[in-house]
N, C-alpha and C positions, 0 to 999 in steps of 0.2 A: 504494500500500500504506500502511495506517495502522499505527502502533505504539501499544501500550498497556503501562503498567506494572502488574505484579501488586500487589494491595493485600491484606495479610493481614486476613482477616475473622473469624477464630476460631482455635481450637486446631489445626484440621486442614484449613482451607479458605482459599481466596484468591478475590478477585473482580477482574474487569476491567470497564471501561466500554465499552459498545457504542456505535458511531457514531450520532449523533443522526439523520443523514440516513436510515440504515437503519431506525431505530426508526419514523420518520415514514412512510417508504415502505410499511412493513408494518403501519402503523396499530396499533402496540403501545402499551400504557400500563402504568403501575405495577400489578403483580400478575399480568400475563399470563405464560403459560408459553412458554418457548422450548425447543427440542430440540437436545441436544448429542450427537453421535455421533463415535466415533474413526474417522479415515480410515487413518492408519498411526501409527507410534510417535511422530512429532513433529508430527502434524496433527490438528485437530479440525474438525468441521463444525457450524456453528450455524444452525439453521433456525427460521423463524417458525412454520411449520406442518409437520407430517409429510407425507411424499410423497403418501400417499393423500388427505390433506385438501387439499393444494395443487391436485391435479389434478381434484378433484371440484368443478366449478363449478356452482352452483345456477342452473338455467335453467328457466323455465316457459313452456309454450305452451298455448293453448286451441284446441280443435277443435270447431267448430259442425257438428253432423251433421244439422241440420234439412233434411229433404227430400233427403238423400244416401243412395245405395244402400250396402249393406254392403261391396261391393267398393271403393267410394270411401273408406269409413271405414277399412277394412283398410289401404289404401294410405297414408292420412294417418297412421295409428298407426305403420305401419312407418317412414315418414319421420321421425316424431318420435323413435322409438327409435334409428334409425341416427344421428341428429343429437345424441344424448346429452342430451335434455331430462330433467332430474331430476324434473320434475312435469308430467304431461300431464292437462289438464282437458278432459273430453268433455262438451259441453253441447248442449241443444236439446230441442225438443218430443218427439222420437222416442226419447230415451234409455231410457225405461222399456220401450218395446216392443222395443227392440233389445238389452236387457241381456244376454240369454243369448248372443247372437252376439258382443257386446263382450267378455264374459268368455272366450269361446273364442279370440278374437284375442289378448287379453292373455296367455293361456296359451301362445301360440306363441312367446313371447319369454322369454329367460332373465332372471330377476330383476325383472320387472315385477309389481307387486302393486296391486290395488285397495284403497285405504285409506279411501275415503269414497264414498257414493253416495246419491242421492235420485232422484226421478222425472224430474228435468231436468238432473242433473249427476253426473258420475263423476270422482273424483280418482284418478289412477294414479301411483304413485311408482316411481321407478327406484332399486333397492337395490344396484346394482353399480357399482363404480368400474372404468372401462375399463382402468386400469393394473394391475388385479388379474388380468386375463385372460392366460393363457399362449397365445401364438399357436401355438407348436409343439404343445402338448398338444391344443389345439382342432382343429388340422388332422389330427393323428394319430387323434383320436377320430372325426372325420368319415370318415377313411380306413377305420378298422376297422369302422365300421357298414356302409359300402358293401361291404366284403369279405364281411361276414356276410350281406348282402342277396343277393350272388351265390350264396353257399352255400345259403341258404334257397330261392332261386328254383329251384335244380336238385334239391335233396333233398326239397322240399315244394312241388311245382308248383301245388298248389291253395291255397297260403297267400297272403294279402294281405301286401304290404310297406308298407302305409300308415303304420303306427306308426313303423317305422324311418325312413321318409322324413320324417316330422314331426320326429324327433330330429335328422336331418341339417339340416333347414331351420332349426331353432332355433340350432344351432351355427353355421350359415352366417351368419345375421343377427348373431350375437354376434361372429363374426370380422370382418364388414364394419364393425361399430360400433367395434371395437378398432382396426382399421386406419385408419379415418377419424380417430379420436382421435389416433393416432400422427402423422398428417400435420398435424394442427392444433397439436400440442404436442411440442416437443423433449423435454420432461421425460417425457411419456408414452412417446414412442418409445424413450427410454433404458431405461425400466422394462420395456417390452415386448421390449427387446433386438432392435430392428428399425430399419432405416434406410429412407429414402425409396425407394431402388432395390429393396430387398427387398419393400416393400409391394406393388409391382406384380406380382411373380411369385407372392407368396402369395395375392393377390386372384385372379389368373387361375387358380391351381391349385385354390383352394377353390371357385371358380365351376364349374370342370370337374367336381369331385367332386359338387357339389350337382346339377348337370345329369345326371350319371350316376345318382344316386339317383332322380331323376324318371323317367329312361328305364327303369330296372329296375322301378319301380312300375307303369309302363304295360305293360311286358312281362308282369309277373305277372298283371295283369288280363286280358290277351289270352290267356295260356296257360290260364287257367281256363275259357275258352270252347272250347278245343280238345277234340275228341272223343277223340283219341288223341295220345300223346306223340310228338313228332318228334325222334328220337334225334340225327339229323345236325345239326339246328338247335341242340339243347341242347348239343352238343359245341362248336359255334362260340361260343356264349355262355360256356361253361366256359373256352374258350381266351382269350376277351376278359378274363374275370375273372383268369385267371393272368397275362395281360400287364399288367393294371392293378397287380397286386401287385408284379410285377417293376419296373415303371416307378416306383412309389412308393418302392421300395427304392433305386433310382437317385437319386430326388429327395432322400431323406434323406442320402444319401452324397455328393450333388452330383457324381455320376459321369456326365459328359457322354458318355464313350465307350460305356458300357452303354446310356445313353438312346438314343444314335444307333442301336445295334444293335436295340433294342426298337422304335424308330419304323419301321424297315424291315420289320417284320412285318405292317404294315398291308396290303400287297399280298397276302400269304399268307392273311390273314383274309378279305379281300374275295373272293378266289378260292374259299374255302370257302363263303362265303355264296352265291356264284353257282351253286353246285352244289345248293342247297336249293330245292325247289319245293313248292307246296302251295296251301292255301286262302287266302282273303282275309286271315284272321287271321294266318296264317303270313307272308304278305306284309308285314303291318304289323309283325310281330315282327322280320322281316329289316330293315326300315327303321329301327326303333329300335336294332337291333344295330349297323347301320352308323353311326348317330349315336354310339353308345358307343365304337366303334373310333376315330372322329374325336376324341372327347374324350380318350381315353387317349393317343393319339398327340400331341395338343396338349400334354398334361402333359410328355411326353417332350421335345418341342421347348422347353418352358419350362426344363427341366433343361439342355439344350444351350446355351440362350441366357443362362444365369445368368452374372452378372459375377463 
């Protein structure tokens, strides 16, 4: 611990000298601004940079898309986004031809913006600081969208769920990005109010929710091809949606006892599915519904296993 004496510097202010080592470590010089914030009645915090500035590390990557398919380009852009590159440069002979598809991919991610482009080069900027993301609010938003997808699937069987699925995907990638940042930086983890153990359960839960969204989207497509509505099958899907809402309630309350009760309903739902029979499309819907049951029960197990 270092001690300093207060020096009167005017009618109503005093100064202290900051340690030379700290000044050099943070590369400060005369005229630079430091940030002072109260911690409690007898303690102040002095920071060289604000929290959001500290955690925003400027990193750049270049992706050469020459002779690459759009599937490969999408995977590379996704990787760059999840790894928190602040600037992504897309270059190559095919940039101009693939510009429409590149814009569509960029639009799938929160806070990515194209800031410059030419026939052979596109500059994409990341405008979001991972520490500004609320893990809890992002998960709850994913949850609410999927619940609305269950409702829309049953009340409007001819409606596509593609746009809701895209919203869930955008939030899912945002979540993975924030969680990855929390593992890299203790400062980010503190601001996100999450620890390393919680990262695993949140990642597993958000992955289950994203997979539920995909399954619901596929079921919606299959239901559109059915000539008549299958009331028995729709009731099972409704029951799965109700179970999902119950399990997420247990998740937010960290109620392992309730989660255990809900997990046991898997056998009941499976029995209900076994009583449904029909066409090939109905068989595919049954398979997707089984997948959803597994995903919901996996979230219940995550609640039970929470530390």
